[in-house]
C-alpha positions as CSV (number, residue, x, y, z in Angstrom):
1,M,0.0,0.0,0.0
2,E,2.9,2.4,0.8
3,D,4.0,2.1,-2.8
4,N,0.7,3.5,-3.9
5,Q,0.6,6.4,-1.4
6,A,2.3,8.8,-3.8
7,Y,-0.1,7.9,-6.5
8,I,-3.0,8.4,-4.2
9,D,-1.8,11.8,-3.1
10,E,-1.2,12.8,-6.8
11,F,-4.7,11.5,-7.8
12,I,-6.4,13.6,-5.1
13,Q,-4.6,16.6,-6.6
14,G,-6.0,15.8,-10.0
15,N,-3.2,13.9,-11.7
16,E,-4.8,11.7,-14.4
17,Q,-1.8,9.3,-14.7
18,A,-2.1,8.6,-11.0
19,F,-5.7,7.7,-11.5
20,V,-4.8,5.4,-14.4
21,H,-2.3,3.7,-12.1
22,L,-4.9,3.2,-9.3
23,M,-7.3,1.7,-11.9
24,N,-4.6,-0.7,-13.1
25,T,-3.7,-1.6,-9.5
26,Y,-7.2,-2.3,-8.2
27,S,-9.3,-3.3,-11.3
28,N,-8.7,-7.0,-11.2
29,R,-9.1,-7.4,-7.4
30,L,-12.3,-5.4,-7.5
31,G,-13.6,-7.3,-10.5
32,R,-13.1,-10.7,-8.8
33,Y,-14.7,-9.3,-5.6
34,C,-17.8,-8.0,-7.5
35,Y,-18.0,-11.2,-9.6
36,N,-18.2,-13.2,-6.4
37,I,-21.0,-11.0,-5.0
38,L,-23.0,-10.8,-8.2
39,G,-22.1,-14.0,-10.0
40,N,-22.2,-12.3,-13.3
41,Y,-19.2,-11.1,-15.3
42,Q,-20.9,-8.2,-17.1
43,D,-22.4,-6.8,-13.9
44,A,-19.1,-7.1,-12.1
45,E,-17.3,-5.2,-14.9
46,D,-20.0,-2.5,-14.7
47,V,-19.6,-2.1,-11.0
48,V,-15.8,-1.7,-11.3
49,Q,-16.3,1.0,-13.8
50,I,-18.9,2.8,-11.6
51,T,-16.6,2.4,-8.6
52,F,-13.8,4.3,-10.4
53,I,-16.2,6.9,-11.7
54,K,-17.4,7.5,-8.1
55,L,-13.9,7.5,-6.7
56,Y,-12.9,10.1,-9.3
57,Q,-15.9,12.3,-8.6
58,K,-15.3,12.2,-4.8
59,R,-11.5,12.5,-4.9
60,K,-11.4,15.9,-3.3
61,S,-13.5,14.8,-0.3
62,I,-11.2,11.9,0.6
63,K,-9.8,12.7,4.0
64,N,-7.8,9.6,4.9
65,T,-5.8,8.5,1.9
66,E,-4.4,5.5,3.8
67,E,-7.8,3.9,3.7
68,I,-8.3,4.1,-0.1
69,T,-8.6,0.3,-0.5
70,G,-11.4,0.2,2.0
71,Y,-13.0,3.1,0.3
72,L,-12.9,1.3,-3.1
73,Y,-14.3,-1.9,-1.7
74,R,-17.1,0.0,0.1
75,I,-18.1,1.7,-3.1
76,A,-17.9,-1.6,-5.0
77,Y,-20.0,-3.4,-2.3
78,T,-22.7,-0.8,-2.1
79,T,-22.9,-0.5,-5.9
80,S,-23.2,-4.3,-6.2
81,I,-26.0,-4.4,-3.7
82,D,-27.8,-1.6,-5.5
83,I,-27.6,-3.6,-8.8
84,I,-29.0,-6.7,-7.0
85,R,-31.9,-4.6,-5.6
86,K,-32.6,-2.8,-8.8
87,R,-32.5,-5.8,-11.1
88,K,-33.6,-8.5,-8.6
89,L,-30.9,-10.7,-10.0
90,L,-31.1,-14.4,-10.2
91,L,-27.7,-15.3,-8.9
92,I,-26.7,-17.8,-11.5
93,P,-23.0,-17.9,-12.1
94,L,-21.5,-17.9,-15.5
95,K,-19.7,-21.1,-16.5
96,E,-16.7,-19.3,-17.8
97,Q,-14.7,-16.7,-15.9
98,K,-13.2,-14.2,-18.3
99,E,-9.4,-13.8,-18.6
100,Q,-9.6,-10.3,-17.2
101,Y,-10.0,-11.6,-13.7
102,E,-7.1,-14.1,-14.2
103,K,-7.4,-17.6,-12.9
104,P,-10.3,-18.2,-10.6
105,L,-9.1,-18.0,-7.0
106,I,-11.7,-20.5,-5.8
107,S,-13.0,-23.8,-6.9
108,E,-16.3,-24.3,-8.7
109,E,-17.6,-26.2,-5.6
110,L,-16.7,-23.4,-3.3
111,F,-18.2,-20.8,-5.7
112,Q,-21.5,-22.8,-5.8
113,A,-21.5,-22.9,-2.0
114,L,-20.9,-19.2,-1.8
115,M,-23.8,-18.5,-4.1
116,T,-26.1,-20.1,-1.5
117,L,-25.2,-17.2,0.8
118,K,-26.7,-13.7,0.9
119,P,-24.7,-11.1,-1.1
120,Q,-23.4,-9.4,2.0
121,E,-22.3,-12.7,3.5
122,R,-20.5,-13.6,0.3
123,S,-18.8,-10.2,0.3
124,I,-17.6,-10.6,3.9
125,I,-16.3,-14.1,3.6
126,Y,-14.6,-13.3,0.3
127,N,-12.8,-10.3,1.9
128,K,-11.7,-12.4,4.8
129,I,-10.7,-15.7,3.1
130,V,-9.7,-14.8,-0.4
131,E,-8.5,-11.2,0.0
132,E,-7.2,-12.0,3.5
133,M,-8.3,-8.6,4.8
134,T,-8.0,-7.8,8.5
135,Y,-11.1,-7.2,10.6
136,K,-9.9,-3.6,10.9
137,E,-9.9,-3.2,7.1
138,M,-13.3,-4.8,6.8
139,S,-14.8,-2.6,9.5
140,S,-14.2,0.4,7.3
141,I,-15.9,-1.3,4.4
142,Y,-19.0,-2.6,6.2
143,K,-19.2,0.1,8.9
144,K,-19.4,-2.6,11.6
145,S,-17.2,-3.3,14.6
146,E,-14.4,-5.7,14.4
147,A,-16.0,-7.9,17.1
148,S,-19.3,-8.0,15.1
149,L,-17.5,-9.0,12.0
150,R,-15.6,-11.8,13.8
151,K,-18.9,-13.3,14.9
152,Q,-20.5,-12.8,11.5
153,V,-17.5,-14.6,9.8
154,E,-17.9,-17.5,12.2
155,R,-21.6,-17.8,11.4
156,I,-20.9,-17.6,7.6
157,K,-18.3,-20.3,7.9
158,K,-20.8,-22.5,9.5
159,K,-23.3,-21.9,6.7
160,L,-20.6,-22.5,4.1
161,K,-19.6,-25.7,5.8
162,K,-23.2,-26.9,5.7
163,A,-23.5,-26.0,2.0
164,L,-20.3,-27.7,1.1
165,E,-21.2,-30.9,3.1
166,S,-24.5,-31.1,1.3
167,S,-22.8,-30.7,-2.1
168,N,-20.2,-33.4,-1.4
169,G,-17.5,-30.8,-1.1
170,D,-16.0,-32.5,1.9
171,C,-12.4,-31.8,0.9
172,L,-13.1,-28.1,0.9
173,V,-14.9,-28.0,4.2
174,E,-11.6,-28.2,6.2
175,E,-10.1,-25.4,4.2
176,V,-13.1,-23.0,4.7
177,V,-13.6,-23.6,8.4
178,K,-10.0,-23.4,9.6
């Protein structure tokens, strides 16, 4: 993150190249994150674009530049939830993940189990397990206390374990609940 601090500071001052650098740095991570919430490549791509538009529009109001990652994830999360509400999506995953988001970070069985969760639950567990975020980082995204998020992660892990066990994903259960 420290490497990006200079770019963040320049971006806030209006430097277009710094903005391009931030887009290149965060696009794939945000794309995978949104895909795992929405289950749809096109919607995830739209959310990433909207996220960067909103970031650009709000750049002068950003007070704590050290929390830009949390800010981006917060925008992506709320935008994803808005899309789900507006379109009342059927959360049917696409069979092929596009090259833009590189190799899938999770197995198909785990992805299917994740799709049985509510969008916010998927988002939280994805941040914790796949992105390996700390509870402090997550608390800035979800506007919840660290203790509340710890409890929620444990409940979500139990739900995931149950979904994986019912889908014969026994080998994945140990990895998710550790």
